[in-house]
matplotlib code that plots the C-alpha trace (Angstrom):
import matplotlib.pyplot as plt

x = [105.7, 109.1, 109.1, 108.3, 111.2, 113.6, 112.2, 113.0, 116.6, 117.1, 115.7, 118.1, 121.1, 120.1, 119.8, 116.1, 114.7, 113.8, 115.8, 113.0, 112.8, 116.6, 116.8, 114.1, 115.7, 119.1, 117.5, 115.9, 119.2, 120.7, 117.8, 116.5, 119.1, 116.9, 116.3, 120.0, 121.0, 118.4, 119.7, 123.4, 122.4, 120.5, 123.4, 125.8, 123.5, 122.9, 126.6, 126.9, 124.2, 125.7, 129.1, 127.7, 125.3, 125.8, 129.3, 128.5, 127.0, 124.2, 122.9, 120.0, 118.8, 119.1, 117.0, 114.4, 114.1, 113.8, 110.8, 108.9, 110.0, 109.1, 105.6, 105.0, 105.8, 104.9, 102.0, 99.4, 98.3, 99.7, 100.2, 102.7, 102.1, 103.5, 106.8, 109.4, 108.5, 112.1, 112.5, 113.0, 112.3, 115.8, 115.7, 112.4, 113.8, 116.9, 114.8, 112.5, 115.4, 116.9, 113.6, 113.5, 117.1, 117.8, 117.1, 119.0, 122.0, 122.3, 121.9, 124.7, 127.0, 126.6, 125.5, 127.9, 130.2, 130.0, 132.4, 130.5, 131.7, 135.3, 135.3, 135.8, 139.2, 141.6, 142.1, 144.9, 147.6, 149.7, 153.1, 153.3, 155.6, 155.9, 154.4, 151.8, 150.4, 147.0, 146.5, 147.7, 145.2, 142.4, 143.2, 143.5, 140.3, 138.3, 139.3, 138.7, 135.3, 134.5, 134.2, 135.7, 135.0, 137.1, 139.6, 140.1, 140.6, 143.1, 145.2, 145.2, 146.6, 149.2, 150.3, 150.9, 153.4, 154.9, 154.1, 155.8, 154.3, 152.8, 150.9, 149.0, 148.3, 146.9, 144.5, 143.5, 142.8, 140.6, 138.7, 138.1, 136.8, 134.4, 133.3, 133.1, 135.8, 137.3, 139.6, 141.3, 141.6, 143.0, 145.6, 146.9, 146.8, 148.8, 151.4, 151.8, 151.7, 154.5, 156.6, 158.7, 156.9, 155.5, 152.0, 152.7, 150.6, 148.0, 147.5, 146.8, 144.2, 142.3, 142.6, 140.7, 138.1, 137.6, 136.7, 134.5, 132.5, 132.0, 130.9, 133.6, 134.1, 136.5, 138.8, 138.6, 139.7, 142.5, 143.9, 143.6, 145.4, 148.5, 148.8, 151.8, 151.5, 153.5, 151.1, 148.9, 145.8, 146.6, 144.2, 141.4, 142.0, 141.9, 138.6, 137.1, 138.4, 136.7, 133.4, 133.5, 134.9]
y = [8.8, 10.4, 11.3, 7.7, 6.5, 8.8, 7.4, 3.9, 5.0, 6.5, 3.5, 1.3, 3.5, 3.4, -0.4, -0.1, -2.4, -6.0, -8.8, -9.3, -5.6, -5.3, -8.2, -6.7, -3.3, -4.7, -6.7, -3.6, -1.8, -4.6, -4.8, -1.2, 1.2, 4.3, 3.3, 2.6, 6.0, 7.8, 5.9, 6.8, 10.5, 10.4, 8.7, 11.4, 14.2, 12.6, 12.4, 16.0, 17.1, 15.1, 16.7, 20.2, 20.4, 17.7, 19.1, 22.8, 25.2, 25.8, 22.3, 23.4, 26.1, 23.7, 21.0, 23.7, 24.5, 20.9, 20.6, 22.9, 21.0, 17.7, 18.9, 19.8, 16.2, 14.0, 15.5, 14.5, 11.5, 9.7, 6.5, 5.2, 1.6, 2.2, 3.7, 2.1, 3.0, 3.5, 6.0, 9.1, 12.7, 13.5, 10.7, 12.0, 15.5, 14.5, 12.6, 15.6, 18.0, 16.0, 16.2, 19.9, 20.6, 18.2, 20.6, 23.5, 21.3, 19.9, 23.4, 24.8, 21.8, 21.2, 24.6, 26.3, 28.7, 32.4, 35.4, 36.6, 33.5, 34.7, 38.5, 38.9, 40.6, 40.9, 44.5, 46.1, 48.4, 50.4, 51.5, 55.2, 57.0, 60.6, 63.0, 60.4, 59.8, 61.3, 59.4, 56.2, 56.6, 57.4, 54.2, 52.1, 53.3, 53.1, 49.5, 48.4, 49.9, 48.4, 51.8, 50.4, 53.5, 55.7, 52.9, 52.5, 56.3, 56.4, 53.5, 54.9, 58.2, 56.2, 54.3, 57.6, 58.3, 54.8, 53.0, 49.7, 49.2, 45.6, 46.2, 49.1, 47.2, 44.3, 46.4, 48.5, 45.3, 43.9, 47.2, 46.9, 43.3, 44.5, 47.2, 44.6, 46.4, 43.0, 44.0, 46.7, 44.3, 41.4, 43.6, 44.7, 41.2, 39.8, 42.5, 41.4, 37.7, 38.1, 40.0, 38.9, 40.5, 38.7, 39.3, 37.1, 34.1, 36.3, 37.9, 34.4, 33.7, 37.0, 36.3, 33.1, 35.0, 37.5, 34.6, 33.2, 36.4, 36.4, 32.7, 31.6, 28.4, 26.5, 29.5, 29.9, 26.3, 26.5, 29.6, 28.2, 25.1, 27.2, 28.3, 26.5, 24.3, 26.7, 29.6, 31.0, 30.5, 27.0, 25.0, 27.4, 27.1, 23.3, 23.4, 25.8, 23.7, 20.6, 22.5, 23.7, 20.6]
z = [15.2, 15.2, 18.9, 19.8, 17.6, 19.5, 22.8, 21.6, 20.6, 24.1, 25.8, 23.9, 24.7, 28.4, 28.4, 29.4, 26.7, 27.5, 25.9, 23.3, 22.6, 22.4, 19.9, 17.8, 17.8, 16.8, 14.0, 12.7, 12.8, 10.6, 8.1, 7.9, 6.5, 7.1, 10.7, 11.3, 9.8, 12.1, 15.1, 14.3, 13.9, 17.2, 19.0, 17.8, 18.8, 22.2, 22.9, 21.8, 24.2, 27.1, 26.5, 26.0, 28.9, 31.5, 32.5, 32.5, 35.0, 32.6, 33.1, 35.4, 33.1, 30.2, 31.9, 32.8, 29.1, 28.3, 30.6, 28.3, 25.2, 26.9, 27.8, 24.1, 23.0, 25.9, 27.9, 25.3, 27.4, 30.4, 28.3, 30.9, 29.9, 26.4, 27.8, 30.1, 33.7, 34.6, 31.7, 33.9, 33.1, 31.9, 29.3, 28.0, 27.9, 25.9, 23.4, 23.0, 22.8, 19.9, 18.1, 18.6, 17.8, 15.0, 12.2, 13.9, 14.7, 11.1, 9.7, 11.7, 11.3, 7.6, 6.1, 3.7, 5.7, 4.9, 5.1, 8.2, 10.0, 9.8, 9.9, 13.7, 13.7, 16.5, 17.8, 16.0, 17.6, 15.1, 16.0, 16.9, 14.5, 15.5, 13.0, 11.8, 15.2, 14.5, 11.2, 12.8, 15.6, 13.2, 11.1, 14.3, 15.9, 12.6, 12.0, 15.5, 15.5, 12.1, 10.4, 7.3, 5.1, 7.4, 7.9, 4.1, 3.8, 6.6, 5.4, 1.9, 3.3, 5.3, 2.2, 0.4, 3.1, 3.1, -0.1, 0.7, 4.2, 4.1, 7.4, 5.9, 2.7, 4.6, 6.7, 3.7, 1.8, 4.6, 4.7, 1.0, 1.3, 3.9, 1.5, -1.3, -3.3, -4.2, -7.1, -5.0, -2.0, -4.0, -5.8, -2.4, -0.9, -3.9, -3.4, 0.3, -0.6, -3.1, -0.7, 2.3, 5.2, 8.2, 6.7, 3.7, 4.8, 6.4, 2.9, 1.5, 4.1, 3.3, -0.4, 0.3, 2.4, -0.4, -2.7, 0.1, 0.3, -3.4, -3.1, -5.4, -3.4, -5.7, -6.0, -2.2, -1.7, -4.2, -2.4, 1.1, 0.1, -0.6, 3.1, 4.6, 7.7, 9.9, 9.2, 11.9, 9.9, 8.6, 10.9, 10.3, 6.6, 6.7, 8.6, 6.0, 3.2, 4.6, 4.9, 1.4, -0.3]

ax = plt.figure().add_subplot(projection="3d")
ax.plot(x, y, z, "-o")
ax.set_aspect("equal")
plt.show()
């Protein structure tokens, strides 16, 4: 059974197998590719769980949850003779947790990223410019509260007053991506990208995200690869490229 295999993995990592058992285990690692792959996956997940939970204040609550998971898997029978006597509760719990979380972990680590993974925007603060204060406040508030219909209208009105403002173009473009008005958004972003404003590289990032939302993954990768190393979003772009490539 799978749970028994994970117990064996944990016992090996904890040096709780006899010499004979350890030798048999290591021979199986050498000769059984599927077994070896499963062990390497388990070891990686085990290290992840140790890092994530053993050094945090949430450890106690985590172990409480593990008790419930452990009972599901290991309270079928006492069967203590078939399991190492020194194999304490925590070791059982870690093994059980890996069984329970394996699918969830793999899904989150290796699933295709989506636009919703990246649309958590920083709060914007627009410069107050006298007679346009009300309109600027409307645009700022609408964007920050994710009312993108109202934000798009406000930034459109602002651009009628200041047609070359790259900041307004950027936020109008983002609002249009959120509204799935991709053609409008990308036209604005290309204008900003081809200009000389401080928003030039930010426009490239959002051009990539526009393609991501449309699930045009090859186009997204190609665009993100043009972001220079000194850009604010360079590292995020590289991580996204790796997940998509």
